N, C-alpha and C positions, 0 to 999 in steps of 0.2 A: 438516190439512196432508197432502198427498199426496206420496208419496216416489218419484216417478220423473219423468224428463224428458218423455216422451210418455205419452199415455193407453195403458194396457197391459191385455192380457187374458191369462189363463192356461189352458192345457190340462192337466188333472190326470191323472196316471197312478195306478194302484191300488197299486203296490208301495211298501213302506216302505223307506227307506234311512237311513243315518246318516253323512252326510258333508257337507263344505262348511258348517261351522257359521257362517261369516261372514254368511250371509243370514238368520239367525234374527232375528225381530223380536218384541218383547213385545206383549201384547195391547193395551196402551194406545195403541199406534201404528197400530192398525187403520184402514184407509181404504177408501173405495168403489173398486170396480174395474169395468171395462167388461163388458158382456154380449157384444158383438160382437167377433170376432177377425179377424185378417188374417194377414200373413206372420210367421214366426218370426224373432226377432232375437237370441235367446240361450237357453241352457239352464242350469238350475241347480237349487237345492234351496230350498224355502221351509219355514218352520215355521208351524204353526197353533196358536193358543192360545185359550182360551175364558175369559170372565169376566175377572178381574184376576189370575189365577194365572200362574205361569211354567211350566205343565205343557205341554211341547212335543210334538207329533207331527210326523212328517216325511213330506213328499210330494214326488215329483219333479215338475218343471213345465217347460214350454217357454214362454218369454215371447214374446208376440205383439204387434206394433205396431198401433195403430189411432188415426188422427188425428181420428175423429169420435165421441167418446164422448157418449152421450146418456142412458144409464141405468146402473144398477148391479145386479149379481146375484152370487150365490155359484155354486159349480160345479154345484149342483143346480138352478140357475135361480131360486132364491128371492132376493128383495131383501135385501141385507145388505152386509157388509163383509168384506174380506180383507186380507192383509198387503201392505206395499209391495213392488213388484218393483224390485230395486236395479240391475238391468242388468249390464253387463260390468265386471269388476274391472280397474281401470287403475293402481293403485298399492297398495303395502303399506308398513306402517311399524310403529314400536313407540312406546308411550306413554312420554314423558319427563317429563311433569308433569301433575298432575290437581288441580283446585281443587274444593272442596266446592260442590255445587250444579249441576255439569254441564259446566264448561269443562275440556277436555282438550287437551293439546299432544301431537301425534304427529309423530315424526321419520320423514319419508318415506325409504324405502330406495332410493337411486339405482341400485343394481345389480339391483333387482327387474325381472323380464321377464314380460310377460303371454303365456300360452300357451293362452288361451281358444279352444276349438274349438266352433263351433256347427254341428253336422251337421243334416241333415233328420231330423225326428222324426215317425214315423208318427202320424197323428191321424185321428180320426173327424170332425173339423170340416172341412166342404167348403172353407171360405175358405183353408185352409192349402194352398198349392200350390207355393210357391217356397221352396227351402231357402236359408238364409244360408250363404255360403262360409266356409271355415275361416279363422280368424284366429290368427296366430302372429307377433307383432311386439313389440319392446321399446317400452315406454312411458316417455318422459322428461318430467319436469315441471320446468321451469326459470323460466318467466315468473312474476313476482310477481302473485298474485291469480287465477291461472288455474284454481285449484280452488275458488274461492269459490262457496258454495252446493251443492257436491257432497255426496252421501250417503257416510257413513262407517260401516262395520260394526265393532262392538267384539267382543272374544272372549266376553263374557257375553250376546251376542245383542241388545244395544241398538243403536239406530241414531241417529246424529247428523248435523248439517249443518255444513259448514265455514263459519265466520264471519269468518275471517281467514287469509290464506295468506302466510307469510313464509319462502320456501324456505330450507332444506329442511324446515320445520316448518309443519304445518297446525294451526289452533286450531278445535276442534270443540265445538259446544254440543248437548247432548241432554237436558238437564233430568233427568239420572239419574246418581247417583253410581256409579262402577264398582266392582263387587265385587272385581275382580282386574285387575291390569295385565299378567298373563301372556298370552302368545299374540299372534299378528299382528293388527294393525288394518288393515282393507281399505277402500280408496277406490274408489267405483263411478262409472260415467259417467252416472249419473242425477242430476238436480238436484231439490232440495226445491221443491215447488209449493204454492200456496194455492188452495183452491177457494172461489169467491165464492158466498155465499148471500144473497139479498135479505132473507130473514127474519132471519138471524143478525146483528144489529147490533153485538153485543159478542162478540168472539172473543179467544182468547189467541194467544200468539206462534205456535202451531202451527195456527191456524185453527179450533180447537175452540171451539164457541160456549158462551157463558155462559148459564145459566138465569136469565131475568129475575126480579129480586127476590130472588135467592138467591146466596150466595157459593159457587157450584159450577160445574163444567164438565160438560156432557153427554157421556156416552160412547156414546150411542146415536145416532150421526149418519149420515145417509144422503145420498148425492149426489142433488141434485134433477135432474129431467129438464131438459136444456138448460143445466145449470150449466157455467161455464167455469173454467179453471185458468190460473194465471200463476206463472212461476218466482219464488221468493222473492227471489233475488238475480239479477235479470235484467241483461243487458248495457245500458249506457247507450245512448240513441238515437243512431243514426248520422246523419251530415249529410244523406245521401240520403233520410232518412225524416222530416225535420223541416222546418217552414216558419218564416218570420219571426214574431216576437212583435209583434203590432200591435193587440191588443184588451186593454183594461184589465180586471183582476179587482178591481173596487172593493171596498175594505174597509169603507166606510161611516164610516171615521175620517177626518175632513176634513184633518187635518194630514198623515196618511200619504198619502192620495190626491193631495194637492197637492204634497208635497215628496219622497216616496219611493214612487211608485205601483208596484203590482205588476201585471205583465202576465200574460195567460193563457199558461201554459207556462213561467213564470219560476221560478227559485229565489230565495228571499229569506231572509236571516238576520235574526232579531229578537234583539238583544243588550241585556242589562240585568242589574242586580243583583236585581231584584224579579220572580221568576218568576210570582207571582200576578198582577201587573199585566200582564205579557206574555201570560199565559194568558187574561186578560179581553179583551185585544185580539184574540187568536185566536178566542175565542168570538164576539165581535162580527163578525169577518170572516166566519165560517161562517154566522152568522145573516143577514148581508147577502146572501151568495151564494144561500142557499136562499130568500130572499124575492124577490130580483130576477131570478134566472136560472133559468128552468124547466129541469129535467133535470140541473142540475149535481149531481155527487156529492161528498160530503165524507167524509174519513177522518181519524181522530185517533189517533195513536199515544201513548197515555197512559202514558208510561214512568215518570215521576217520582212522580205522585200520582194514580193512576186514580180514586180515590173523589172527590177534588175536581173532577176533570175531568167525571166523570159527573154530579155534582151541579150543576155549572155548566150543562151541556147540558140537564139536566132543567129547571132554572129558566128557561132560555131557550126551552123547548118544542122542543128539537132532539134529545131522546134517541131518538126513533123515526125520525130522518132521517139521523143521522151514524153511520157505521161506526166503532166504537171498538176498538182493539187494546190489550189489557191484558196485564200479566205473568201467568205461571202462578201458581196459588194456592200452590204449594210455594215459600215464601220463607224459612222458618225454617232457619238454619244455612247459608244460601247465601253463599259468598264474594263480596266486591265484584267480583272479576274475572268470576265467573260471572253476576252480575247485569248486568254490563256487556255480556257476550256475549249475554245474552238481549235487552238493549236494542238491540243492533245487529241481531239477528234481527227484533225487533218493527218497527223501521224498515223493513226489507226487506219484511215482511209487509204493512205499510200501503201501501207503494208498489205492491206486487203487486196489492192489491185495487183501487187506483186505475187501474193499467194494464189491469186486466180491463175496466173501463168504457171507458177511452180507446181501447184497441186492438180489443176485441171488439165494442163497441157505438158507437164514434165519439162518445162523450160527453166532457164536460169534468169533470175531477176535481181537487179541492183536498185536499192532504195536510198535516196539521200534525204535526210531530215535536216532542214535548214531553218531554225535550229531547235534544240530541245531545251533552250533556256526557259521558255514559258511553262514548261512542266513544273519547274520549281515555283514559279509565280502561282500556279494553280494550287500546288500543294500547300504553300504558305497561306493562301486564302482559305482553304478548307480547314487549316489549323485554327485560324482566327475565328471562323464560324463556330467550331467546336468549343473554343474557349468562351466565346460570347454566350453561347446557348447553355453550356453545361458547367462552365467554370474552368479555371486553369488546371485543375487536377484531372480533367477529361482527356488530356493528351500527355504522353510521356515526355520526360525531360528533353530527350533528343529532339523531338519536334519543336519544343518551346525554344531551344537555343540554336536551332538551325542544323543540328547534326542529323545523321541518318538513323531512323528507327526501322524496325523490321517491316512496319507498315509501308514506309516510304520506299524501302528497297523492293517490296512486292509491287508497288505502284510503277516503278521504273522498269522492273524486270518484265512486266507485262508488255512493254514495248521492246526493250533491248534484246530479250531472249526470243523474239519472233524470228530472228535470223536462224538459218539452219540449212544444212545439206540433207535433203531427204533421201532415204534409201530407195532401192528399186521397187520395193513393195508399195511405196507411196508415189511412184512415178519418176524418181531420180532427179527432180528439179531442185532448185535451191533459191533462197532469199538471202542476199548479202545486204547488211545494213551499214551505212556510213552516217554517223550522227555528229553534227556540228554543235559545239558548245563554246561559248565565249567567256573570257575572263577579262576583268578590267586591267588596263595597263598600270604599271607602277608610276605614280605621279610625282614621287619625290625626286628632287634634283640629285644626280649622281654625286655632286660635290658637297652636298649638305653634310655637316658634321654635327651629330647629336651629342647631348650631354647625358652623363650617367643617370642623372635625376629623372630623365624622361622615360626611364625603364622601371620606375618604382612600382608600377602596378603589374609588372610582368611576373611570371612564375619563377620559382627559385632556380630552375635550370637555366633560364635566360639570364637572370641576375648574375649567376656564377660565371657565365660566359662573358658577360659585359665586364665584370670585375677583372677577369683574366686579360681581356683586351686592354683595359685601362692600365693595368699593372705593367704591361709590356709596352705602353705608350703607342699602341696602335689606334689611329683615329677611328671614331665610330661613324664611318661614312656608309652610304647606302651599299656601295660595292663590297666593302668588308663585311658588313652585316649579312648580306645575301650569300656570301661565300660559305658562311657557317650556319646559314639557316635561321637567322634571328629576324623576326618580324620588324618592320619599320614602324616606329611609334607615331602613327597619325590616324585620323578618323577614316580617311579614304583607304589607308592601308589595312585598317581593321576590317573594313567592308570587303576588301580584296581577299583577306585571309579567310573570311567566311565562304567566299566563292570558291577559293582554292580547296577548302575543306570539303565543299560539296563535290568538286571535281574529283577529289581523291575517292569519295564514295562511289561516284560513277565508274571510275577506273576499276574499282574492286569488283564491279558487276560486269565488266566488258571483256572482250577477247583481246584487247590491245588499244593503244592510243598513239596518235601522231600529235606531237606537241610543237606548236610554232612559238618561237621565242622572240619577244619584241627587240631585245638587244641584238640578236643575230640579224633580224630584219633591218635594224638601223645601221648595222655594219655592212649591209649590201648583200647578205646571203639570201639566195632564193632557190628553193623554198627555204624559209628560216626555221628549219626543222632542227630541234635539239636531239642529237643522236643518243644522249644519255638518258633522256626521259621518254623517248619514242621507242616502242617495242610492240611486237606481236606475241601473244601468249599461246598461239597455236603451234604445236610441234616442239615446245620446249621440253627438253629431256631426250636422252638417247633411246628410251624404251618405248617410244610411240611412233607408229608409222604416219601419224598425222603431220602434214606440213602445209605452210601457207605460202612459202617462197618458191620461185622457179629454180630448179636444179642448176640451170646455166649460171645464174647470178650467184647462187650459193657457192659454187666452186671458185668464183672469181673474187668475191668480197669477204673472204674468210677473216682477213685482218682489218677490214675497213673500220669497224666500230672502234677497235683498239687504237688504230692510228689516229683517228679523229679525236678520241678522248685524251690520248697522250698529248697531242698538240694543244688541246683546249686547256689542259692543266698547267701549261707553261705560260699562261697569260700573266704578264707582269714579272716573270722570272728572267734570270740572266740568259740571254739568247746569243751570247758571243761565241760559244763553242760550236765546232763543226757539226757535232751530233744534234745540237738544238736547231741549228739552221737547217739541217737536212730534214728534221722532223716537221718544221714549220713549212718547208718547201713541199713536202709530201702532202701536208694538209691543204695547202693552197692549190696544188695540182688536182687533188680529189674534189675540192669544192668547185674548181673550174670545170671538171668533167661532169659534175652533177648539177651545174647551174641551169635552172629552167624557170623563167618568169611564169607566174600563175596566169592561166588563160592562153598560154602559147601553144597548147596542144601537146599530146603525149608522144613519147618516143616508142619505137618498137623495142622488143626485148633485145634483139641483136644489137641495136644501137646503144642501149644502155650498157650491154656487156662490153662493146668496143670502147666506149668512153671510159669506163672504170678500169678496164684492162690497160689502156694507154697510160692512165695516171698511176696505176699500181706498178707498172713496169718501168716508170721513170721517163716515158717518152714526152710528157708534157713539162718536165722540169725546166728545159731550156726556154720554153715559151713563158713560163712563170717568171723566170729570171729577167726576161725582157719586157716585163710589165703586162703580159697577157693574163690578167687576174679575172676571177669570177665577177661578173657584172659589168665588165668593160666591153666595149665594142670589139677591141682587139681580141679579147678572150673568146667572145662569141664566134668571131670569124675563124679562129684556130679550130675550135671544136666542130663547127659546121663543115669546114673544109675536110677535116679528118673523117667525119661520117660519110660525106659524099664520096671520098676516095675509096674507103673500104667497101662501100656499097657497089662501087663500080668495078673494083678488081676482084672482089670475093663474093659475088652475089649468091652463089650456091651455098656457101657456108653460112651466110646471113639468113637465107631461107631455111636452112636446116635448123638453126637455132630457134627461129620463130615458130616453126612447125612442131618441133619435138620439145621445146622449152628446156632443152639440155645442151651441153656442149662436151664433146669427147676430145681426146688428146689430139686427134688429127685436125679437127675443126679449130681447136684453140691455137695450134701451131700455124694454121693458115691465117687466122685472124691476126696473130702476132706479126707474121711476116708482112701482111698487108699494112699494118700500122707502121712497122719499121720502114717500109718502102716509102711511105708518105713523108716521114721525117728525115 
């Protein structure tokens, strides 16, 4: 991680001074710096340390801006590293709360005024020719989130980054417990950045790379020639910089690509109670991208279980192709709030790596955030601090009761809205975000029958519905209550409702969601995706040219959602009629065609089209009648044999679909003939 907004160089003076301790930085924060210099933009004091000790020496320095960093050197011209240049001080504050493991709350002093003066400093470097004018003006910070990503210097010399800003308090993460709370804390006008390294596939939250095969972080890191940097918490793309989303990012998961497709530059929530299942889908998605799209770059923020993520990527043969961001190795004794702060920074680092590809090289990048659950943990921790310091009236009611305030929406939007398809003026690259979030499973027994009195504390709407069920002698079972949306009366279910409420808030900020249902998983459906709650909001409406789906699948699955919904609505109804039996058979055939275990790898678009077309045209009905259902070995064999046959007899049509992402009348006829010849 590089600790300044621009690429910077330093002109060193020979005299030793002992002042301005706010810019002292410990050795473990060393980063590369530029060899070439330009105009001075500030003057201050830096400290230098060696090894891992905190033995500081002091050197005066003039900070010089340079937009074209291409190599690194020390003051004597040798390749190496120096401390971060923190830039101009823009605010001061005092520590009001500190959590073990690195999260610190700092109350910004509203009355503080900057009197920074940057005079011309004599230098032997020819490039220095223009002096920066004097600066003496008050700095006021009022807008929520405007200090996000800024550097903060602590009295003990450590440097952190703002991970949340709730005026007048900033919440800073620095992976270092503070030895003392005494002394002013200073905020600088430089932002934390991440340096992209092609070779370093596994990095921690600060961009330090992990040594392959070892549980360690390298301290001997050098800036590669031509390496680029990106701000960890970059502003979301502006409207003038983005284009319409109209190209699919195929996941290789037939049900997802058909019912909730992901477009290039889109953000998509993946919601479910089984993180392992969602993680398998994410791995399949990355595998499909790296197989089918030359040049696409993949980044995975392994927040929850980095070892499991790395093992999955290794089994899929992706460990040398995917950038993985992992937590720091220092985890023992870390408070949950500090872990949450690190998770927020990890998500920012992953996006910064992707933006380096998208904005500096015009490439397409996919980012998986696994998971964003700890964002809520951090937000709740910041709310508790504000209440402890300023009283309950310091936060709005929404934050007190777990709902979404405008501040919280801005906090999440700073991550969710970093997805985007950039226009040609900005290079034409894109960042696609897949954000995993978990919900607790329903713990109540499906057969439990509740009493009317257990809903006494519910609102009037719920009470009216309960009275209606009782009057009609309908038992108050979990299944019946869930059908009409009545919450289960239990403590665990109450907590679940709060989580679901939060998920609804996230949905309102996203471009779509893929919802994994625990009951569908228990029934053997894979992926256990609920077609009624899973949707993409890109391209909804006939008046927009924006689309997230592949035209080939669009032409084949026109009735797919309706067929699945109609069959699902028949659950528990009389199914003795021919029409009902036909509807259920159609559902079973479609589920058989779309059955794919998580982690099994993704299909090609042509294979998804073939499987769904065979089910839609009735070619799988006979197999279903003979017991070849989704999830059975017989069912898997039927679909596998079908795909192998069509690939063998119609290779040209299959290649045409994969290359054009579309299907014309002739190709569809050829595909149908090949399916018919197999059965």
